[in-house]
N, C-alpha and C positions, 0 to 999 in steps of 0.2 A: 720321713723319720725312720731311724734304724729299727729293724725287727729285733726286739730284745730276746725273743725265744731263740732266734738264730744265734744271737750273741751268747746266750747261755750254753748252747751246743758247742760253740767254739771254745768257751772257757773249759768245759768238761773235756774237750778234745785236747786242749793245751795240757791239762793234767795227765791225760792218757799218753800224750807224746813224751812228756817228761819221764813217765815210767818206762817207756820204750827206750829212751836214751840211756837211762840208768841201767836197764837190763842189758843194753848193748855193751856198756862198759863192763858190766859184770861178766858177760860172756868172754870178754877179752882180759878179764881179771885186772881191770884198770880202775875200778871204782874206788878202792882204798887210796889210790894215788891222788885222785882228784876230790875226794869227799872231805869237806871241811866243816867243823863245828864252830859257831859264833855265839857268844853270850849277848844278852840284852845290852844295848848301848854301844856295841862295837860299830865302827865305821868301815864300810866296805869300799866306798868310793867318795872322794871329796869333790865338790863342785869345781870344775876346771881341770880335773885329772884326765890324763889320757887313758883309754881303756886298753890294758895290757892282758887282761884275763876275761874269760867268759864266765858270768855268774848265773847259774840256774838254781832257783830256790826250790828245795825239796820239801822242807817243812818249816814251821815257824812263820814269822812275818817280818817284812822290811819296810821301813817308811822312807819315802823320797821327800827331801826337804829343799827349799829354796832360800838362799841367804837374802835377808832384807838389805836394801842398799844402804851403804855407809854404817852398817852395824855388824856385829858378830852373831846376831840372832838368826836361827834357822826357822823358817815357816813351813809346817808340814803341808804337802800337796796331795799325796796319794799313799795308800798302804798296800803293798804287794803281798799276795797270798801264794801258797805252794803252786808250783808250775809256772811261775813268772820268770821272765828273762830280765835280769837286772842290768841296766845300762844298754838297753836295746837301741836307743836313738844314737848313742855314741858308737855302738857297734856298726850300725847301718851307714852312718854319715862319715865316720872316721874323725869327727870333731870331738873336742874335750867334753867331758861329762857336764850336762846341764844342771844336775842336781847332786846333792849329797845323800848317799844311801846309808841309813842307820838302822841297825837291827832293833826291831821293836819287841819281838819275843824270841827267845833262844831259837836259833835257826840252824838247819843243815843245808849246806850249799854245795852244789857240784861246780867247783872252780877249775876251769880248764884254761891253761895258758894259750895265748893267741897263736903261738907257733904250732902247738899241738892240734889246735882246731883246724888250722890250714892243712896239716898233714892228714888228719882224719877225713876232711872233706874230699881230699883227692883220692884216697884209697878205699873209702867206705861209702857206697852210694846210699845205703839206708840212713847213715848218719846225716848226710846232706839233705835227704828228704825230710827226716825228722826235724832238723834245724829250720828248714823252710816253713814247715807247718807250725813249729813253735813260735817262730817270729811273727807269722801271719796271725796266729791266735792272740799273741800279746798285743800286737798293733790294734787288732779289732777290739780288744778289751779296753785299751787306752782310748780308742775313739768313742766307745760306748761311755766310758767314764767322763770324757770331755763333754759329750752331749748332756749327760746328767748334770755335770757341774755348771754348764752354760744355762740350763734350765733353772737351776737353783740361783745362779747369779742374776738371771732376769727377774726371778721372783723377789729376790732381795732388793734389786734396783727399783722395782715397782713399789715395794713397801717403803723404801727410802724416799721415793718420789712423792708418795702419798703423805708420808710424815713431814716432808719438806713443805708441801703445799699446806698441810694443816698448821705447821709452825708459822708459815708466812701469814696465814689467815689469823692465827692467834696474835701474831705480832701487830698486824694491822688493827685488830680489835683493841689490843692493849694500847696502841698509839692513839687511837681515836678516843679511848676512855681517858687516857692521860690528858689529851687536848681538852676534852670536855671538863675534866676536873680543874685544869688550869683556867679554863674559861669561867667556870662557876666561881672559882676563887677570885678572879678578877671582878666578876659581877658583884660578889659579896663586898669586896673592897670598894667598888664603885658605889654601891648602895650606901655605905657609910659616908663616903665623900659627898654624895648627892644630898644626904640628909642635912649635913652641915651647910652645903651651898644653898639649899632651899631656904634654910633659916636665915642666912645672911642676906639673900636677895629679897626676901619677903618684905622686910621693913622699908628699904628704899623704894620698892615698887608701890607699896601702899602710899608712901609719901608723894610719889610722882602722880598717882591718880588723884589724891586729895588736892594737890597743888593745881593740877590741870582743871579739875572741877571748879575750884575757886576762881582761877584765871578766866575760865570760860564764862562763869557767872558775872564777873566784873565787866568783861567785854560786852556781854548782853545788856547789862544795866547801863553801860555807857552809850550803847546804840539806842536804847529806849529813850534816852533824854532828847534825842533828835528825831524821834519817830514821826513828828509832824512835818519834818522836812521831806519833800518828795524824793530828793536825791538820796537822803539818808535812808529813807524807807527802801529804796532800791538796793542800797549797799547792804542793809540788813538782810534783805531777801537773798542776795548773793552769798552772804556769809552763811546763812542757814542752809542754803542749797549745797554749799561746799561740805557742810557737816554731814549731809545725807548722801553725797555722791558715791556711786559705786565705781568699780574699776572700769576704765573706758575700753570699749571694744575697738580694736584697731581698724577694721573695715568700716565700721559705723563712723568713727572719727574722721577717716579719710574722705568718705562721701559727704559728710556734713560740712567739713571744712571747705570743700569745693563750692557748696551752696552759699556758705557764709561770705566767701570771698566776693561774691557778686554784690552784697550789701555793704560790708565793711571793707572797702577797697584798699584802705591804707593800713589795715591790720597786718601785723607780722605773722609768719607761719605759726610761731609759738602761741600767739594770742588767738589765732583761729582754732588751734587744737584745744586750747583751754575753753573757748566759747562753745566748741562742739560738745562739751560735756554738760552744758547748761540745759535746763528744760526749755522747751520752745517758748513758753510764756515770758521767761526772763530775757530771752534773746529779743523777743518782740518789744519788751519794755526798754531794753538798751537802745534799740533802733528808734523807738518813739521819743526817747529822751535825747536823741541825737548824740549819743556817746559814740562817736566814730573816729575822732582823732586818736592816734596811738597813745599819747600821754594820758589823756582822760580815760581811755579804755583800759589802760594798764592799771590805773588807780582803782577802777571798779573791779577788775578781775583779781586784783590783789586780795580783795575781801572774800571772793570765792575761794581763792587759794588758801587764805587764812583759815576758813572753815574746814577745808580739806586737811590742813595741817593738824587742827585740833582733833579731827576725826582719826587721823593716823596716830597721834599721840595717845588718844583714848584707846584705840584698838590695840596699839602696841602694849600699853600698860595692862589692859585686860588680858592680852595674850600672855604676857610675862606672868601675870597673876595666875592664869590658868596652867601655865607650864610649871610654876612653882607647886601648885596643887598636884599636878601629875607626878612631879619629882617626889613630893612627900608620899604620894600613893605608892610610888615605886620602892621607896626606902622603908616604908612602914606598912605591914600587912593589915593594920587596923584602920588605915586611912579611909575617910569618907569620900566617895567619888561624887562628883558634881554632875548630875544628870538633869536635863531640862528639855522642854519641847521647843524646837527652833525651826526656822526656815534655813535649810541647808545651804542655800545660795549665799546667805550672809557670810558664812564661814569661808566660802570660796572667794568672795570679794575681799574679805579681810586678809586672807592668805596672799592674794595677788598684790594687795597694797604693801604688805610687809616684805614681799620678795621682789618688789618692783626694781630694786637696784640690780638684781640678777637678770631680770627679763625685760628691762627697759628698751632693748634694741630688737626684741622679738615682735613678730606680728601675732597678736593675741585675738582670737576669734571666739566669742562666747555665744552659746545657744542655751540659755537658762530660762525656760518657760516656767510658769507657776507650777509648783509641786506641793504636795501635802507636807505639813509640818510633822516632824518625827522626833521622838524622844531619844536623845543621844548625850554623850559627854562632849560638849563643843570643843574644849581645849584639846582633848585627845584626838578628835576627828580632824581638827585643823592641822594637827601634826602629820596626819596621813597626807593631806593635800600638800603640805610643805615638803615632805620627803619625796613625793612623786615629782613635783615641779622642780625641786633642786636637782633631783636625779636626771631629769630631762635637760636641765641647763648644763649639767656636767657633760652630757653626751653631745649636745649641739654646739657648745662653745658660745661665741659672741653673737652669732647669727642663727636665726631659726624661726620657727613658728609653733604656737601652741593652740590647739583647738580643744575647748572644754564645753561639754554639753551634759544635760541631765534629762531624765524622764522617769516615768513610773508606770506600773501596771496595778493589778488588784492586790498584789501581795508585797511588792518590792519597789524601792526607789533606787535608781543607779546614777552614778556620775562617771563619765569617761573623760580621760585626759590623754590627748594624742600629741606626740612631738614629731619633729621632722628629722630625727636622727637616723642612724644606720639600721635601727631595728635590733632584735635580739636573736642570736643563733639558737637553733633548736636544742643543741647539747647543753646550753646553760639556762634555758627558759625555766626549767623546773627547779633550778638551784638559786635563783636570785633572791628568793625570800628566805633562804637559810641564814641563820644568825651569824655564821662565820664565813659567808661567801662574799667576795668582792673581786672585781676585775679591774680595779683602778690602775693596776700596773700595766695593763694591756693597752693596745692602741685604741681599742673601742671600749670606753669605760661603761660599765653597767654594774650597779650595786653600790649601796652606801654602807656596806658592812652590816651594822645593826639597823640602819634606817628602814629598809624595806621589811626586815624581819619584825621590827616593832610595829610597823604599819599593819602587817598581817595580823599580829596579835591584837591590836586595837580593833580592827574590823571584826575579827572573830569574837571578841568580847561583846560586840554589838549584835552578834548573831548573824553577821553577814559574811561575804566572801570578797576576796580581791584576786584578780587574774590579770594576765598580760598576754597580748597577741600582737603580731605584726600586721600593720595596715597594708592593704594592697597598693596604697599610694606612697608607701615608705614610712619608716618610723614605727615606734611602739605605741600601743594603746593600752593604758591601764584602766581597768573598770572595777569600781567598787559598788557592790550591791548590798543594800541595807534593807532589812524587813520594815514594813510600814508599822507593824504592831509587834515590836520585839518583846520577848519574854525574858526579862533581865532581872538579875538579883542586884538591885541598886543599893 
């Protein structure tokens, strides 16, 4: 960096040299010839003019200005003080003037025509030395001013950069706030729509459940009429078993079907899969009753399937009823939440039944040992299982596998659901539970928009946690942990 103390010496030397030049002209009695007075506002040189005279400022001040492009406005660049050489760049280079020189304060100028300067330089060695020193002093001052100006410019640029970054931050925050307001407005509107929808759905759902209950009672009464018939007794047992059947485990069904094929050799694969869902004692009764030909076997298995259908209708009706209650709770802050003590495995089986159309081609492996009953909101918790399973089906498409297992320790019970999809990248793992996050437009879908966000809220209301990790075997594993003894405001 330039030594500014040295620069100051050169500026003082410039003023000293100016005095020497004026004294030199006084000695030759030529001062009066070249001395000119200018009032404030006078223009000495226009931008683009050729330099025909030498201007040395003796007192007052002159401002150098640059014309703004495509305008008649002059922008001030530097203010020259006594001892300054006006038009020094044009004098040295021979090019037209780069700036317009305007008198800022009444000034006295030593104005020497170019032809006289050349003559003086030839015949007067002292004048040439003085001019060289004056030019050097002026150039040094311009250089010093350029450095100072550059430092100021850098400071301004840094400040502008900080203000720009702050503006960008403020804009992002404003945009996020706007999106949040829009989202809240949508949710408020959705709440009103949901309230009306829940009211309209509630009546037909209640009617469906009443009709199902009545129909089931009539069928039970009809079967009781023939309970003395051994075959009818078997049919009734098959029907009742169907009403209690859980969702079939794929690997168990496959292994059991192979064993059944040895006894029921004429049974079709579909019949074998159906029988694989029966308790061992009913399979033994079918074998003892010699129900082996396909037509008779089909008649008996239809009763088992009829029981499963009633179970599905009842589960679906109860599920709709529970969802209606959840919708009412969502749309009304004073809604009563339905909490009860349940075996959590029942809700998992119900969810698998209700989503069977989406997962019917999957291999489903269940490991659901006995676990303690816990107090939960069953309808809400079933929504969690539904969201996770539907999310997995979106990822895997038509073919895939689901592994579902549960367990517990002294304080918590947990359920894990693993799919065979592509897994979740690290950059989005923390975002998939956000309310406005979805990657459904990407090639690897993950996120149901509000689905996983709602799931997290439901689990947290139960005092639990929901997390996701990638399995070493591939795919994502969602784990829901629930306290065995939750402290909840019901």
